[in-house]
matplotlib code that plots the C-alpha trace (Angstrom):
import matplotlib.pyplot as plt

x = [6.6, 5.0, 6.8, 5.6, 5.4, 3.4, 1.1, -1.6, -1.9, -1.9, -4.7, -7.1, -9.7, -7.9, -4.6, -2.6, -4.0, -1.4, 1.4, 0.0, 2.7, 5.4, 4.1, 6.0, 4.1, 3.7, 1.8, -0.3, -1.3, -2.1, -4.3, -6.1, -6.5, -7.9, -10.3, -11.4, -12.1, -14.5, -12.4, -12.0, -8.9, -5.3, -2.3, 1.0, 3.8, 5.7, 2.5, 1.1, 4.2, 6.2, 9.5, 11.3, 10.2, 11.9, 9.5, 6.4, 8.2, 9.0, 5.5, 3.9, 6.4, 5.7, 1.9, 2.3, 0.8, -2.5, -2.4, -1.8, -3.7, -6.9, -6.4, -9.0, -6.0, -2.3, -0.8, 2.8, 4.8, 8.1, 10.7, 11.5, 8.9, 8.7, 7.8, 4.1, 1.8, 2.9, -0.1, -2.7, -0.9, -1.8, -5.5, -5.4, -3.4, -5.7, -8.9, -7.9, -7.6, -5.5, -2.7, 0.2, 2.8]
y = [4.2, 4.4, 5.2, 5.7, 9.5, 9.2, 6.3, 8.4, 10.5, 7.4, 5.6, 8.6, 8.7, 10.1, 10.0, 8.9, 11.5, 14.1, 11.7, 10.4, 11.9, 10.5, 6.9, 4.6, 4.0, 0.3, 1.2, 3.9, 1.4, -1.2, 1.2, 2.1, -1.5, -2.6, 0.3, -0.5, -4.1, -2.8, -3.8, -1.5, -2.8, -3.3, -4.6, -3.0, -3.9, -0.6, 1.3, -0.9, -2.0, 0.8, 0.7, 2.3, 0.0, -3.4, -4.9, -3.9, -5.1, -8.5, -9.0, -8.2, -10.3, -13.3, -12.9, -12.6, -16.1, -14.8, -11.7, -13.5, -16.6, -14.6, -12.4, -12.5, -12.2, -11.3, -8.8, -9.6, -7.0, -7.4, -4.7, -1.8, 0.2, 2.8, 0.2, 0.2, -2.7, -3.0, -4.8, -2.6, 0.7, 2.4, 1.8, 2.7, 5.9, 7.2, 6.6, 8.2, 12.0, 12.0, 10.0, 12.2, 10.5]
z = [5.0, 8.4, 11.5, 15.0, 14.2, 11.0, 12.0, 13.5, 10.4, 8.1, 9.9, 9.7, 7.0, 3.9, 5.8, 2.9, 0.5, 1.7, 0.8, -2.4, -4.7, -2.3, -2.5, -4.9, -8.1, -7.3, -4.1, -5.9, -8.6, -6.0, -4.0, -7.3, -8.3, -5.0, -5.0, -8.6, -7.6, -4.9, -2.0, 1.0, 2.7, 1.6, 3.6, 2.6, 4.9, 4.6, 5.5, 8.2, 10.1, 11.9, 10.1, 13.0, 15.7, 15.8, 18.3, 16.2, 13.1, 14.6, 16.0, 12.7, 10.7, 12.9, 12.1, 8.3, 7.9, 9.3, 7.1, 3.9, 4.9, 5.3, 2.2, -0.7, -3.0, -3.0, -5.5, -6.3, -8.2, -9.9, -10.5, -8.2, -6.3, -9.1, -11.8, -10.9, -11.7, -15.3, -16.7, -15.0, -14.6, -17.9, -17.4, -13.7, -14.3, -17.0, -15.2, -11.8, -11.6, -8.5, -10.1, -11.1, -13.3]

ax = plt.figure().add_subplot(projection="3d")
ax.plot(x, y, z, "-o")
ax.set_aspect("equal")
plt.show()
């Protein structure tokens, strides 16, 4: 999750690579899937909204209709954050050397 302290690291090129193993499997799988689909950008609330700043959280939450309204597609995951994307996870995990189960 992003906080005011971690945000500058997260937005740098490769900024999430240091935290890859700490990311929930569902977010890892989503990043891999979006990359495999050839897309460059992904909105994940817990990474893009400062979780420790109520003003930032409220401002972003009130703009969600813009985020989702302009999305190419939306990925919905069921289960907990460690379940991964169940249908795609086995293929994504075996084809990406960075993924550590």
